[in-house]
Legacy VTK file of the C-alpha trace (Angstrom):
# vtk DataFile Version 3.0
C-alpha trace
ASCII
DATASET POLYDATA
POINTS 288 float
165.243 159.688 -68.101
163.211 162.360 -69.880
161.188 159.652 -71.642
160.308 157.960 -68.343
159.367 161.276 -66.791
157.145 162.094 -69.751
155.445 158.711 -69.510
154.808 159.257 -65.810
153.358 162.726 -66.397
151.071 161.446 -69.120
149.775 158.610 -66.931
149.486 160.719 -63.763
145.956 162.072 -64.528
144.681 158.545 -65.162
146.330 157.294 -61.956
144.743 160.116 -59.960
141.285 159.366 -61.376
141.785 155.642 -60.753
142.869 156.268 -57.188
140.031 158.683 -56.367
137.159 156.826 -58.006
138.267 153.186 -57.726
140.944 152.448 -55.131
139.780 154.905 -52.454
136.089 153.793 -52.544
137.165 150.144 -52.246
139.367 150.916 -49.236
136.574 152.956 -47.666
134.077 150.137 -48.273
136.471 147.611 -46.761
136.904 149.800 -43.678
133.146 150.335 -43.379
132.472 146.583 -43.609
133.837 146.195 -40.064
131.348 148.698 -38.633
127.604 149.023 -38.010
127.400 152.363 -39.854
123.797 153.324 -40.698
124.460 156.308 -42.958
124.364 158.898 -40.163
126.122 159.186 -36.856
129.296 157.388 -35.874
130.442 154.104 -37.322
130.685 151.710 -34.398
133.281 148.951 -34.915
131.830 145.435 -34.848
134.829 143.399 -35.976
133.949 140.372 -38.116
130.275 140.370 -37.092
129.043 141.371 -40.576
131.049 138.637 -42.285
129.969 136.077 -39.699
126.359 136.997 -40.432
126.900 136.399 -44.139
128.322 132.891 -43.771
125.999 131.813 -40.926
122.628 132.731 -42.423
121.104 130.676 -45.209
119.506 133.753 -46.803
122.841 135.141 -47.974
124.315 131.777 -48.897
121.176 131.185 -50.958
121.691 134.560 -52.655
125.222 133.431 -53.579
123.845 130.193 -55.021
121.160 132.036 -57.022
123.792 134.432 -58.371
126.057 131.523 -59.386
123.186 129.647 -61.050
122.024 132.735 -62.898
125.576 133.449 -64.092
126.175 129.902 -65.327
122.895 129.799 -67.286
123.451 133.207 -68.863
127.129 132.737 -69.748
126.674 129.262 -71.261
123.549 130.029 -73.322
124.683 133.520 -74.336
128.058 132.226 -75.548
126.450 129.389 -77.511
123.834 131.702 -79.044
126.452 134.332 -79.968
128.703 131.697 -81.534
125.843 130.215 -83.589
124.725 133.624 -84.862
128.319 134.605 -85.680
128.952 131.356 -87.579
125.742 131.838 -89.534
126.438 135.478 -90.378
130.008 134.626 -91.348
128.553 132.373 -94.053
125.955 134.963 -95.129
127.928 138.128 -95.920
124.988 139.642 -97.838
122.936 140.131 -94.662
125.790 140.360 -92.162
125.788 144.112 -91.550
122.008 144.404 -91.259
121.686 141.358 -88.999
124.610 142.473 -86.828
122.974 145.857 -86.285
119.628 144.223 -85.486
121.232 141.825 -82.999
123.227 144.575 -81.312
120.236 146.922 -80.877
118.895 145.308 -77.640
122.275 145.857 -75.930
121.865 149.604 -76.467
118.439 149.669 -74.826
117.833 150.677 -71.212
117.538 147.912 -68.629
114.290 149.543 -67.507
112.759 149.311 -70.979
113.942 145.714 -71.481
112.697 144.705 -68.029
109.192 146.078 -68.538
108.941 144.713 -72.091
109.811 141.194 -70.956
107.603 141.564 -67.898
104.720 142.166 -70.298
105.776 139.211 -72.473
105.712 136.918 -69.426
102.384 138.280 -68.134
100.046 135.374 -67.253
96.966 137.182 -68.600
97.820 139.197 -71.721
101.461 138.251 -72.238
102.758 137.355 -75.672
104.417 134.107 -74.582
101.284 132.559 -73.102
99.198 133.796 -76.048
101.649 132.125 -78.420
101.486 128.861 -76.466
97.682 128.897 -76.386
97.570 129.671 -80.116
99.791 126.644 -80.740
97.492 124.415 -78.681
99.954 124.174 -75.781
97.666 125.614 -73.119
99.130 123.270 -70.505
102.484 125.042 -70.814
101.052 128.529 -70.156
101.805 129.816 -66.670
102.832 132.866 -64.679
106.494 132.661 -65.593
107.675 135.350 -63.197
105.348 134.193 -60.432
106.627 130.634 -60.308
109.795 130.091 -58.200
110.824 127.257 -60.523
110.825 129.395 -63.690
111.319 133.028 -62.570
115.137 132.982 -62.538
115.343 131.292 -65.942
112.788 133.721 -67.382
114.984 136.636 -66.313
118.038 134.836 -67.702
116.335 134.572 -71.119
115.670 138.320 -71.089
119.313 138.983 -70.181
120.549 136.660 -72.934
118.259 138.338 -75.491
119.682 141.694 -74.493
123.378 140.835 -74.833
123.567 138.069 -77.443
124.252 140.689 -80.109
127.238 141.936 -78.110
128.616 138.399 -77.924
127.956 137.879 -81.641
129.888 141.039 -82.501
132.951 139.811 -80.597
132.826 136.428 -82.323
132.469 138.138 -85.724
135.575 140.165 -84.931
137.300 136.868 -84.200
136.131 135.472 -87.517
137.585 138.535 -89.250
141.035 137.592 -87.846
140.916 134.045 -89.238
142.982 133.914 -92.456
140.902 133.047 -95.506
143.571 130.488 -96.465
142.510 128.331 -93.533
138.939 128.023 -94.788
140.110 127.428 -98.361
142.485 124.695 -97.202
139.622 123.009 -95.377
137.441 123.111 -98.476
140.220 121.673 -100.637
140.642 118.805 -98.171
136.933 118.020 -98.523
135.907 119.134 -95.021
132.187 119.856 -94.611
130.861 123.108 -93.171
130.389 121.441 -89.771
133.898 119.960 -89.820
135.440 123.331 -90.676
133.431 124.916 -87.866
134.329 122.221 -85.316
137.990 121.619 -86.099
139.167 124.909 -87.633
136.993 127.832 -86.566
136.340 127.006 -82.911
140.069 126.543 -82.024
140.958 129.764 -83.854
138.190 131.615 -82.018
139.775 130.857 -78.632
140.655 134.544 -77.915
137.040 135.513 -78.659
135.828 132.829 -76.245
138.137 134.259 -73.578
136.848 137.812 -74.012
133.197 136.795 -74.215
133.199 134.446 -71.247
135.109 136.831 -68.989
133.013 139.905 -69.853
129.695 138.100 -69.606
130.672 136.386 -66.344
131.780 139.572 -64.635
128.783 141.519 -65.904
126.286 138.814 -64.909
127.742 138.324 -61.436
127.149 142.022 -60.728
123.768 142.385 -62.395
120.756 143.528 -60.399
118.735 145.618 -62.867
116.595 142.955 -64.519
115.884 140.938 -61.320
115.013 144.178 -59.548
112.739 145.510 -62.298
111.026 142.240 -63.212
110.540 140.485 -59.847
112.049 142.588 -57.011
113.805 139.380 -55.936
110.617 137.285 -55.737
108.766 135.074 -55.776
109.787 133.726 -52.390
113.342 134.955 -52.907
113.847 132.823 -56.022
115.545 135.678 -57.922
117.208 137.494 -55.011
120.779 137.778 -56.208
123.697 139.033 -54.142
123.492 142.433 -55.855
119.837 142.755 -54.875
120.737 141.929 -51.292
123.328 144.717 -51.325
120.832 147.237 -52.698
118.167 146.193 -50.180
120.537 146.395 -47.211
121.933 149.726 -48.370
118.865 151.669 -49.473
116.062 149.645 -47.875
117.440 149.063 -44.384
120.256 151.639 -44.267
122.747 149.037 -43.061
125.767 150.556 -44.732
128.255 148.451 -42.808
126.606 145.136 -43.646
126.045 146.170 -47.275
129.737 147.031 -47.461
130.630 143.540 -46.223
128.381 141.999 -48.882
130.056 144.234 -51.494
133.524 143.087 -50.427
132.412 139.459 -50.649
131.092 140.096 -54.155
134.334 141.865 -55.134
136.428 138.936 -53.917
134.232 136.453 -55.801
134.414 138.487 -59.026
138.208 138.805 -58.766
138.711 135.100 -58.014
136.442 134.018 -60.866
138.054 136.481 -63.290
141.611 135.393 -62.365
140.740 131.694 -62.680
138.928 132.179 -66.000
141.759 134.267 -67.397
144.346 131.644 -66.375
142.346 128.706 -67.711
141.122 130.294 -70.958
144.551 131.771 -71.790
145.966 128.300 -71.313
143.371 126.916 -73.725
144.415 129.464 -76.336
147.906 127.976 -76.419
146.775 124.380 -76.923
LINES 1 289
288 0 1 2 3 4 5 6 7 8 9 10 11 12 13 14 15 16 17 18 19 20 21 22 23 24 25 26 27 28 29 30 31 32 33 34 35 36 37 38 39 40 41 42 43 44 45 46 47 48 49 50 51 52 53 54 55 56 57 58 59 60 61 62 63 64 65 66 67 68 69 70 71 72 73 74 75 76 77 78 79 80 81 82 83 84 85 86 87 88 89 90 91 92 93 94 95 96 97 98 99 100 101 102 103 104 105 106 107 108 109 110 111 112 113 114 115 116 117 118 119 120 121 122 123 124 125 126 127 128 129 130 131 132 133 134 135 136 137 138 139 140 141 142 143 144 145 146 147 148 149 150 151 152 153 154 155 156 157 158 159 160 161 162 163 164 165 166 167 168 169 170 171 172 173 174 175 176 177 178 179 180 181 182 183 184 185 186 187 188 189 190 191 192 193 194 195 196 197 198 199 200 201 202 203 204 205 206 207 208 209 210 211 212 213 214 215 216 217 218 219 220 221 222 223 224 225 226 227 228 229 230 231 232 233 234 235 236 237 238 239 240 241 242 243 244 245 246 247 248 249 250 251 252 253 254 255 256 257 258 259 260 261 262 263 264 265 266 267 268 269 270 271 272 273 274 275 276 277 278 279 280 281 282 283 284 285 286 287
């Protein structure tokens, strides 16, 4: 009895903080999503009007599609890039620590700095990417990357991947550290090539690292608004207007707190559903 009471007392401060700064704001946001609150004055109830507006207007459905597309591109490419770097560094222990630090450095940088750096790289006039293409004789490929609706979202995705690939690599390297050395030695003795050991031994044993990486990158990317906001402000022609940008615009641009709350609840439900499904599916894959 004393042990249970002690455990409760030790966890009570954390529960209070969780309730005040997580549960209560979510409940307040949910309540506000059924109103037309504008930040001042009374919150007039409007029922399901805000949610009906979300599902009936193509602008917000398009924002959901852009968010999904951005997330898929980032998660897939970032996971592949992190896995490749981790596999390479695992085989090159002499440069592992230095390369790991170099790869992880962008993740510690401010979104503002990264956004403006990549905005300069993509500049159609003096940007490094177009200068590199022209120097290689590929002038026909040079364009305004952030000004073209067909390339703007992917250009931002590349910047996001560059920023967090080191983080993904670090998680995969931690997974490599948990693989017994006997497994690799057994593969060598059986005559397996480096690719065969990677494909049939390392990838299955890295399943927990895949789970962590995919879940963290998916949740983080679904919520992201910093790079699209800094680099394009949601343009051109709404091509990079994610759901998070819509929430920020409705909240601080138009002072529609009630509608922004409804968008936030929709995003929360999507994030929870995706996280639950990914956790169920990836955990299942770990046991195969």
